[in-house]
N, C-alpha and C positions, 0 to 999 in steps of 0.2 A: 506493499498500498503505499508505503514512503518513497520507494522507489518511483511509483507512477506519479504521485503529486510531484516532486521533482522534476521529472522528464515534461511533466504539461507547465510546471512555473517556469522552465527553462525558456518557454515560447511565449510568455507573457511580457509586454514591453515595460510595465511598472516595475521600477527600478527596486522598490522597498521590498518585493518578495524576498525574503532573505535566503531561503533554501534551495533555489532552484538550481538543481546542478552538482550540489556541493556533497562530495563524500560523506555519507552519515554513518557515524560508530553505530554500535548494537544499543539498544536502549531497552528500558521497562518503562510502564506506563502505570499512573496510578491517579486516583481522584485526588485531586489538589484540596486541601482544606483552606478556608480562608485565613488572611494574615491578619491578625488581630494587631493594634497598638499596643507599645510597651505600655503598662499599669502606669498612670500617673501623668504620662507624657502627651502633650498636645501641641498643636502645629500653630505655626504663627496664624494660618489660614481659620483654625479652629477657634483661638483663642479672640481673634479679632471679629469673628461673625462674617468673614468673607464669604461671598456666594459666587459662581461662575459669572465671568461679564454677562450683562443682559438678561438674568435671570431673577425670578421673583420665587418668593416662598422660603422653605427652610431646607437646609443641607445639612449633611454630616460629612466631614473630611475622612475620607478613606487612606488618602496618601498626601504627603505635600514634602516638597524640597525647595527652599528659596534660596539654597546655594549659599549661605552667609558662614559657612564654618571655612577655615583654613584650606581643608583638603576635601575631595569628593567621599561622601559618606559610603563606604563600602559596605553597610548594613542595609544599605538601599539599592547600590547600583554594582553593575559588573562593568569591563569597559571591552566586551566582545560577544559575539554569538557563542553558543554553547559549544562551538567546535574549537573553542579557543587554545592556539599553538603558538603562546607566547604573540600573539597576535591573530588576526583572522582577516577574512574578506569574502566576499560573494562571488563566487566562481562562476555560477550560473547566468549572474549579471554581466558577466565580463568586466566587471569594475577594477579599476587602476589603482584602488588605494589598497594599504595595508593597516588595518586599525591597530594603534597603539595606546596603552593606557596614558603615556605621556601628552598624548594628542586631546586629551580631555581633561582639562584642567580647570580649578577655580581661580578668580580674581575679580577682586572688587565687588564682591556678591553675585558674580555671575559665573556659570557653566558656559567655556570656552571650548567649544569643538573645531579645532585647526587642522586646515588640510597643507601640508607642506609638498613642494616639490624635493623630495628626499628618497634616495634609493635604498632599501633595504632588501637583505638577505632573509628568505623566508621557506619554509617547508615546503610552498608551492612555487620557488622559483624566485626570480628578482621582480621588486615592484619599485617604479619609479616615484611613488608619492605615499606619504602616510597622512591617516587623517583621525577624527575620533568618533567613537561609537559609545553611548550609555543605554543600558537596557537594565529592567528591572526581573528578567528572568534569571536564568541559572548560566553559571560558566563551565557546567559539565552536561555531558550528554546523559546521564543517569536520570532519569524522572522521580526516582524514588523519594529524593528530596524535595523540599517545596521552593519556588522560585523566591526571589528577594518579594517581591510585589504581585499578586494577581488579582482579578476580579472580575464579577459577573453582572453587567449591566450599572451603568454611571455616566458622571460626566468627566471626561478629560480635558484637559486645557493646559496649554503652553502659551507663556508670553517671549516671544523670541525676536531677534534680528536677523534676517537669512542675508548671505552673501551674495554677490553677483559676480557672474563669470561664467564663460562656455566651459562645460563640462562639470560644473557642480550641481549637487542635488541634494540638499537639506531637506529632511523628512522627520515628521513624529508619527507613529505608529504603533500597532498592536499585533501580537501574533496569540495563537493558543497555547497554553501552559504545558500541553501533551507533546510538544515539539513537532505537530503536522505543519505543513507548509500552509494549509487553508483551513477555515476562513483566515483573512487578512483585512483589518479595516486602517486605512491610512488616512490620518487626520490631517495632515498636511503635507505637501510635496510642491517644491518652486523650483523650476530649472534655472539654472544661474544665467542661462543666456535670454532668458524672458521673465525677469524678476517682477513683471506686471501682469503674472497670470497665475493663478492659485488653482493647484489639483487638490482632488478628492477621490480616493478609490476603495471600492468595496470589491473584495476576491473571494468566491465561494466555490464550492462543488456542486453540480446539478446531480440529480438522482442517478445518472449512470455513472460518475464519478469524474467527469471531465470538469475543467478548470473553466469559471466564468467570470467577469468581471462587470461591473457598472462603475462607470465616474462621471464628475462633473468637473468642468474647467471655466472658470470666470476672470473676466478681465478686471484688473485692479489699478491702482496706483502703483509706482514702484516701490514693493516690498522690501527691497533692501534699504530704503533711504530713511528707516525709522522702524520702531518697534510696534509690534502687534499680536493681538491675541487669537488663537486658533482654538478651537474647541469641537468636541463632538458630546453629543447627547446619546448615548447607547441603551436602548430599552429591549423588550423582548418583541414591541411591535414595529419599532422603528429606529432610524439612525436618523440624527439630524446634525448637519456641519455648521459652524459658524466661524466668521471673521469677525473680529472686534464686537463681539455680542449679537452680530447680526445674522440670521439666518440665511445661508444661501443654496442649501440642497436638503431634501429629506428623501429617505428612500424607506418605503412601507411594505415591501411583500415580505412578511414575516418568516416566509420558507426559507429566505435566503441568509437571514440576520442571524449573525452566530448566537449560540446558545451556551456554549462553552466558556471558562475562565480565561481570562487572556491577560498578558503583560505587556508592560510600555517599551518602545526602543525611542530614541533619538539619536541620528547620525547625520554625518555630512559626508556623502558618498562623492568620489571623483572619477568622472568618464563611467562608461557601461553603455549597454543597448539603447538605452532612452537618450540620457543627456549628450551621448558623444564625449568625443577626448575634449579636455581643454586644448587652446591653442596660444599662439604668444601673446594674445590679448587677455588671458588670463591671469589674474594677480595673484602672487602667493608669497607668504601665507593668505589663506582666506579662513575666515572663522566665522561659523553658525554660532552666536551668542544667545542664551537661555538665561531670563530672569528668574522663573519659577517653572514648576510642573506640578499639577495637583489634580487630584481625582475625587470626586465627590459622589454621594449618594442623596436623591431626595428623599425626606421626610415626610411620611405620610400625615 
């Protein structure tokens, strides 16, 4: 089943699909239990009563990181996919970067995912670029242990500033905690060559087990020129995507909506099937800067 998903995923143009064509180690599966907050610890968002941008009502915080500590909180994040080999990449998408922990660093209360034109020798050969990725999933193939954080239904939000430049692809997205390649919810993707277009994708398997996708793209002002808030409200009946608190797409075919628990990923890809390769106009280092990542559930 995994092999079939990977083969299908490799044909998909959306770069965020992480497992396409990758060599998958043997694994076990289990039902992932909810991740409880540490007793007595409340996030900044929960203490201040912050809600998702543009939303009313009462919400409870499931996950929050404002990146105010000196270093990345390893209790919340890993810096590779679960096939970490002192770094990692997405072979199926033909991406050109090798993700490195040092390229996901905190500074001035922000998470900075930095792409550099820097050659590195890896188990998969020589890569000419390094970049940064963070995930609330696992750093290992064995699913017997829980991910850092996962959830079923809620509102995921990021405040970020994307880089411009041909061959760059910043993304905020979600994958199943079972390590399956589908379903996948892409909260936001921006091609660096077209920073005035915002993309959202939903990937799923049809009843025959074939990979399908639905997507929306909207024209915007240049997203690399300022900070913006990207959000998705995921429920059993619908998924609604938001830019700066304004809805721009909703999908309501419940048959295709993910029902399993999912974890978060934030990354800056370089090159690949969709964005193409950087050229002489692309400025390095390039940085995808994140102010916060939060997940809420609505209180009844």
